[in-house]
C-alpha positions as CSV (number, residue, x, y, z in Angstrom):
1,M,100.5,294.5,44.1
2,N,98.9,292.8,41.0
3,I,95.3,293.6,40.2
4,L,92.8,293.7,37.3
5,V,90.3,296.5,37.1
6,K,87.3,295.4,35.0
7,S,85.0,297.5,32.8
8,A,86.1,300.9,34.1
9,T,85.2,304.1,32.2
10,I,88.3,306.2,32.0
11,L,88.0,310.0,32.5
12,D,91.3,311.7,31.5
13,S,91.1,314.4,28.8
14,N,94.8,314.0,28.2
15,S,94.6,310.3,27.5
16,Q,93.8,308.4,24.3
17,F,91.4,306.3,26.5
18,H,89.3,309.2,27.6
19,N,85.6,308.4,27.9
20,T,86.1,304.7,26.9
21,T,85.4,301.6,29.0
22,Q,88.5,299.4,29.5
23,D,90.0,296.7,31.6
24,I,93.2,297.9,33.3
25,L,95.9,295.5,34.3
26,I,98.3,296.7,37.1
27,E,101.4,294.6,38.0
28,N,103.8,295.6,40.7
29,G,102.1,298.9,41.0
30,V,102.5,299.8,37.3
31,I,99.9,299.9,34.6
32,T,100.9,297.2,32.1
33,S,97.9,296.9,29.9
34,I,94.7,298.9,29.0
35,E,92.4,296.9,26.7
36,K,88.7,296.4,26.0
37,S,88.9,293.0,27.6
38,I,91.8,291.4,29.5
39,N,91.8,287.7,30.5
40,N,92.8,287.1,34.1
41,T,95.2,284.3,33.2
42,N,97.3,284.9,36.3
43,N,94.3,284.8,38.6
44,Y,95.0,288.3,40.0
45,E,92.5,289.9,42.3
46,E,89.8,291.7,40.4
47,I,88.0,295.0,41.0
48,N,84.6,294.9,39.4
49,L,82.2,297.5,40.7
50,K,78.8,299.0,39.7
51,N,79.2,302.0,37.2
52,L,82.9,302.0,37.9
53,H,84.8,305.1,36.6
54,V,88.5,305.8,37.1
55,S,90.7,308.8,36.7
56,Q,94.1,309.9,37.7
57,G,94.4,310.3,41.5
58,W,92.8,313.3,43.1
59,F,94.7,316.1,44.8
60,D,93.7,318.6,47.5
61,S,95.8,321.7,48.1
62,S,94.6,322.6,51.6
63,V,94.0,319.9,54.2
64,S,94.4,320.1,58.0
65,F,94.5,317.3,60.5
66,G,95.7,318.0,64.0
67,E,98.6,315.8,64.9
68,P,100.9,316.8,66.5
69,G,99.2,318.7,69.3
70,Y,95.5,318.4,68.3
71,E,95.1,314.7,68.0
72,E,91.6,315.0,69.4
73,R,90.6,316.7,66.2
74,E,92.4,314.2,63.9
75,T,95.4,312.0,63.7
76,I,97.6,311.7,60.6
77,E,96.7,308.0,60.3
78,N,93.0,308.5,60.3
79,G,93.2,311.7,58.3
80,L,95.0,309.8,55.5
81,K,92.4,307.0,55.7
82,T,89.7,309.6,55.3
83,A,91.5,311.0,52.2
84,A,91.9,307.5,50.7
85,S,88.2,306.7,51.3
86,S,87.2,310.1,49.7
87,G,89.3,309.3,46.6
88,F,92.3,311.5,47.2
89,T,95.8,310.0,46.5
90,S,97.7,313.2,47.4
91,I,97.0,316.0,49.9
92,A,99.0,319.1,50.9
93,L,98.9,319.3,54.7
94,N,98.7,322.6,56.4
95,P,101.1,323.4,59.3
96,N,98.4,324.5,61.8
97,T,99.5,322.1,64.5
98,H,100.9,322.5,68.0
99,P,103.7,323.3,67.6
100,V,103.3,324.6,64.1
101,I,105.3,322.8,61.4
102,A,108.2,325.2,61.0
103,S,111.5,323.4,60.8
104,N,113.4,320.7,58.9
105,A,112.8,318.3,61.8
106,D,109.0,319.0,61.8
107,I,108.7,318.3,58.1
108,T,110.8,315.1,58.5
109,Y,108.4,314.0,61.3
110,I,105.3,314.6,59.3
111,K,106.7,312.7,56.3
112,A,107.8,309.8,58.5
113,K,104.3,309.5,59.9
114,S,102.9,308.9,56.4
115,V,105.6,306.8,54.8
116,S,103.5,303.6,54.7
117,S,100.2,305.3,53.6
118,L,98.6,304.9,50.2
119,V,98.0,308.7,50.2
120,E,101.0,310.9,49.4
121,L,101.3,313.5,52.1
122,L,102.9,316.8,50.9
123,P,103.8,318.9,53.9
124,I,103.4,322.7,53.8
125,G,105.7,324.5,56.2
126,A,104.9,327.6,58.2
127,L,105.8,330.9,56.4
128,T,106.8,332.6,59.7
129,V,108.1,331.4,63.1
130,K,105.2,329.9,65.1
131,S,103.0,331.4,62.4
132,K,103.1,334.7,64.3
133,G,103.8,336.8,61.2
134,E,107.0,338.4,62.7
135,D,110.0,336.5,61.4
136,L,110.5,334.2,58.4
137,A,110.7,330.5,59.3
138,E,113.4,328.2,58.1
139,L,112.1,328.1,54.5
140,Y,115.1,326.6,52.8
141,D,115.7,323.9,55.5
142,M,112.0,322.9,55.2
143,H,112.3,322.8,51.4
144,T,115.2,320.4,51.6
145,A,113.2,318.2,53.9
146,G,110.3,318.1,51.5
147,A,108.1,321.0,52.2
148,V,106.1,321.9,49.0
149,A,105.0,325.4,50.0
150,F,105.0,327.9,52.9
151,Y,101.8,329.2,54.5
152,D,100.6,330.5,57.8
153,Y,97.2,328.8,57.6
154,K,94.3,331.3,57.8
155,K,96.7,334.0,59.2
156,A,97.3,337.0,57.1
157,I,100.7,338.5,57.1
158,S,100.2,342.2,58.0
159,N,103.7,343.3,57.3
160,P,104.1,343.6,53.5
161,N,107.8,343.8,53.7
162,L,107.9,340.3,55.2
163,V,105.9,338.9,52.3
164,K,108.2,340.7,49.9
165,I,111.3,339.2,51.5
166,A,109.6,335.7,51.5
167,L,108.9,335.9,47.8
168,Q,112.4,337.1,47.0
169,Y,114.1,334.5,49.3
170,A,112.0,331.5,48.2
171,S,112.5,332.3,44.5
172,N,116.1,331.2,44.9
173,F,115.0,327.6,45.2
174,G,111.6,327.8,43.5
175,G,109.6,327.9,46.7
176,L,105.9,328.6,46.6
177,V,104.7,331.3,49.0
178,C,101.0,331.2,50.1
179,S,99.4,334.3,51.5
180,F,96.0,334.2,53.2
181,P,94.0,337.1,51.8
182,Q,92.4,339.1,54.7
183,E,93.3,342.5,55.9
184,Q,92.7,342.0,59.6
185,K,92.3,345.7,60.5
186,I,89.4,345.8,58.1
187,A,87.9,342.4,59.1
188,G,88.1,343.4,62.8
189,L,85.9,341.2,65.0
190,G,83.7,340.1,62.1
191,V,82.5,336.5,61.9
192,V,80.4,336.4,58.8
193,N,80.1,338.2,55.5
194,E,79.2,341.9,55.9
195,N,75.9,342.1,54.1
196,I,72.2,342.5,54.8
197,N,72.2,339.1,56.4
198,S,74.8,340.0,59.0
199,T,72.7,343.1,59.9
200,K,69.5,341.0,60.3
201,L,71.3,338.4,62.4
202,G,73.1,340.9,64.6
203,L,76.5,339.4,63.7
204,K,79.6,341.4,63.0
205,G,80.6,341.4,59.4
206,I,83.8,340.8,57.4
207,P,83.7,343.1,54.4
208,A,84.7,341.8,51.0
209,L,87.1,344.7,51.0
210,A,89.2,343.0,53.7
211,E,90.0,340.2,51.2
212,E,90.3,342.4,48.1
213,L,92.8,344.9,49.7
214,H,95.0,342.0,50.7
215,V,94.8,340.4,47.3
216,A,95.7,343.7,45.6
217,R,98.7,344.2,47.9
218,D,100.1,340.7,47.4
219,L,99.7,341.0,43.6
220,F,101.8,344.2,43.7
221,L,104.4,342.5,45.8
222,Q,104.5,339.5,43.5
223,E,105.0,341.8,40.5
224,Y,107.8,343.6,42.3
225,T,109.6,340.5,43.4
226,G,108.9,338.0,40.6
227,G,108.4,335.1,43.1
228,K,105.9,332.3,43.1
229,L,102.7,333.3,44.8
230,H,99.6,331.3,45.7
231,I,96.5,332.9,47.1
232,P,94.4,330.3,48.9
233,T,90.6,330.3,49.2
234,I,89.5,333.5,47.6
235,S,85.8,334.3,48.0
236,T,84.7,337.5,46.3
237,K,83.9,338.8,42.8
238,K,86.5,341.6,43.0
239,S,89.2,339.2,44.0
240,V,88.5,337.2,40.8
241,E,88.8,340.4,38.8
242,L,92.1,341.4,40.4
243,I,93.7,338.0,39.8
244,K,92.4,337.7,36.3
245,T,94.1,341.0,35.4
246,A,97.3,339.9,37.1
247,K,97.4,336.8,35.1
248,T,96.7,338.7,31.9
249,N,99.8,340.8,32.8
250,G,101.9,337.6,33.1
251,L,102.3,337.4,36.9
252,D,103.3,334.0,38.3
253,V,100.2,333.7,40.6
254,T,97.7,330.9,41.3
255,C,94.7,330.8,43.5
256,S,92.2,328.4,44.9
257,V,88.6,328.4,46.2
258,A,87.0,326.3,48.9
259,I,84.2,324.0,47.6
260,H,81.8,325.3,50.2
261,N,82.3,328.9,49.0
262,L,81.0,327.7,45.6
263,Y,78.0,326.0,47.1
264,F,76.5,328.0,50.0
265,S,75.7,331.7,50.2
266,D,75.3,333.6,53.5
267,D,71.6,333.0,53.3
268,V,72.1,329.7,55.1
269,L,73.1,331.5,58.3
270,N,69.6,332.2,59.4
271,G,69.6,329.3,61.9
272,F,72.9,330.4,63.5
273,D,74.3,326.9,62.8
274,T,78.0,327.0,63.5
275,K,78.8,324.4,60.8
276,Y,78.5,327.3,58.4
277,K,81.1,329.3,60.2
278,V,84.1,329.2,57.9
279,L,86.9,331.5,56.9
280,P,86.7,333.2,54.4
281,P,83.0,333.5,55.2
282,L,80.2,332.4,53.0
283,R,79.5,335.3,50.6
284,T,76.6,336.4,48.4
285,Q,75.1,334.6,45.4
286,Q,76.7,337.2,43.1
287,D,80.1,336.3,44.5
288,I,79.3,332.6,44.0
289,N,78.4,333.2,40.4
290,A,81.7,335.0,39.8
291,L,83.7,332.3,41.5
292,I,82.0,329.5,39.4
293,E,82.7,331.4,36.2
294,A,86.3,331.9,37.3
295,V,86.7,328.2,37.9
296,K,85.3,327.4,34.5
297,D,87.6,329.9,32.6
298,G,90.7,329.0,34.6
299,T,91.2,332.2,36.5
300,I,90.8,330.1,39.6
301,D,93.4,327.3,39.3
302,M,92.2,324.7,41.8
303,V,89.4,323.9,44.2
304,T,90.0,322.6,47.7
305,T,88.0,321.1,50.4
306,D,89.8,323.3,52.9
307,H,89.3,320.3,55.2
308,M,89.6,321.5,58.8
309,P,88.5,319.2,61.6
310,I,87.3,320.9,64.8
311,D,86.2,319.1,67.9
312,I,82.6,319.4,69.0
313,E,83.4,321.6,72.1
314,Q,84.6,324.3,69.8
315,K,81.6,324.1,67.4
316,K,78.6,323.6,69.6
317,I,78.7,327.0,71.2
318,E,77.5,330.5,70.4
319,F,78.2,331.5,66.9
320,D,80.5,334.4,67.9
321,H,82.8,332.1,69.9
322,A,82.8,329.0,67.7
323,E,85.9,328.0,65.7
324,Y,86.1,328.5,62.0
325,G,86.3,325.5,59.8
326,T,84.6,322.4,58.3
327,I,85.6,319.0,57.1
328,G,85.2,318.5,53.4
329,L,87.2,315.5,52.0
330,E,84.3,313.1,52.3
331,S,81.7,315.4,50.5
332,A,84.0,316.9,47.9
333,F,83.2,314.8,44.9
334,G,79.4,314.9,45.3
335,A,79.3,318.6,46.0
336,L,81.5,319.5,43.0
337,Q,79.4,317.3,40.7
338,S,76.3,319.2,41.6
339,I,77.9,322.4,40.3
340,F,80.1,321.4,37.4
341,G,79.1,317.9,36.2
342,T,81.4,314.8,36.1
343,E,84.0,315.7,33.6
344,K,84.7,319.2,34.8
345,T,84.7,317.9,38.4
346,I,87.4,315.3,37.6
347,E,89.5,317.9,35.8
348,L,89.3,320.1,39.0
349,L,90.2,317.3,41.3
350,T,93.2,316.3,39.3
351,K,94.5,319.9,38.8
352,G,96.8,321.8,41.0
353,K,99.4,319.3,42.1
354,S,102.0,320.4,39.6
355,R,102.0,323.9,41.1
356,F,103.2,322.3,44.4
357,T,105.4,319.5,43.1
358,A,106.1,320.2,39.3
359,T,105.1,316.6,38.5
360,K,102.5,315.5,35.9
361,T,101.3,312.0,35.0
362,T,99.2,310.6,32.1
363,F,96.8,307.7,32.0
364,K,98.8,305.2,29.9
365,V,100.7,301.9,29.9
366,G,104.0,302.2,31.8
367,E,102.9,304.8,34.3
368,I,102.8,304.0,38.0
369,A,99.2,303.4,39.0
370,N,97.9,306.4,40.9
371,L,94.2,306.2,40.3
372,T,90.9,307.1,41.9
373,L,87.8,304.8,41.5
374,F,84.4,306.3,41.8
375,N,80.7,306.1,40.9
376,P,79.4,309.4,39.5
377,S,75.7,308.5,39.6
378,K,75.3,307.4,43.2
379,S,72.8,309.8,44.9
380,Y,72.6,310.0,48.7
381,T,72.0,312.3,51.6
382,F,75.4,313.1,53.2
383,G,75.3,312.2,56.9
384,K,77.3,311.0,59.9
385,I,77.5,307.5,58.3
386,D,79.6,309.0,55.5
387,I,82.0,310.7,57.8
388,I,85.3,309.0,58.6
389,S,87.0,312.0,60.1
390,T,87.3,312.0,63.9
391,S,85.6,315.4,64.0
392,K,82.1,315.7,62.6
393,N,81.9,319.4,61.8
394,A,80.6,318.9,58.2
395,I,79.1,321.9,56.4
396,F,77.5,319.5,53.9
397,E,75.7,317.3,56.4
398,N,72.1,316.6,55.3
399,E,72.8,317.9,51.8
400,T,71.7,315.6,48.9
401,L,74.8,314.8,46.8
402,T,75.4,312.8,43.7
403,G,78.7,310.9,43.2
404,K,80.8,308.9,45.6
405,A,84.4,307.5,45.6
406,Y,85.0,303.8,45.8
407,G,88.6,304.2,46.8
408,I,92.1,304.5,45.3
409,I,95.0,302.6,43.8
410,A,98.3,304.1,44.8
411,N,101.7,303.4,46.3
412,N,101.6,299.8,45.0
413,N,98.4,299.0,46.9
414,F,94.7,299.8,46.9
415,Y,92.0,300.9,49.3
416,L,88.3,300.3,48.8
417,N,85.3,301.4,50.9
């Protein structure tokens, strides 16, 4: 692929070209020149778009599709197209399929399905057999096949000894163990945040304590074992405080937060709209404020869309019985910009990958082109027309967002909306 990107404002705080407008020449998938003006002497295809900005490719640490087993929710092919359209060049794919991704063969299958895609698919293997929380899955075999982490998606491991053994075993090959933070005996049959709103609505609540107890337990286990721990999608103020203290004490722990938990409080539940039924649940404004500050100061290492397609039959029912989850790839950039502004948003969208892959890139001549193209000033109301996912369960539907991706340049090719 040979292409000339014209008049693009580069956003990359680690690059000498940060906040400058440049032409970018890409030949055979490699950046060969970055200059104020480049003549197209070879008549390469040009990309010249309104208010064009470019950054290193965006990464999402928690994405779900459906295939194999839940193709009605999303296929790998359309899921990767959705990611490309949304500006993501890499995604870590959760193993919540049927059957769950829990073996060398499963990882190999997932990687083979994405081999020709522009978007790099980084498979996460199940932590336990069938994600039942009883016996460890084939962690090392999955690692050798290309699994970047191990996680029973949205299923907390109730047996602390199992998490201890997982951390110890995975540390032999640098494996990353992810532990969903919810003490199920405390959460019980709750479906929303336990708060005055749950009482008013007559919905069973999930106390913040359910998350915080689990976070505290896993931090003790990580301190004991010395393994690599990632705590996905925290949602409470106390969880932030616990993790901040652990990091101060030198523990090898990272964490993420879902974008919707930074944007919506449980006040939006008044209409019983199941698009707001997510796990962890939407919390209070006090929690949101603490999460946002933790993102700003680095206590929270990465943000995620926590993209989870759910078919309409499992969403358009009573709130108690509806499935948890929302899609989020398509709305990620616009939602984050409304909270953090453009530069911080780009920093967040390009962070986190090194925790899963130990690879880092810089925006410079000689690097393989792995870029996201976007317009940070485009304002629009997010609706069905913006959704490429097969499932349409979008928590951000009808929200006014600012900022939209044009597409990506990756894997020696490009995709533009």
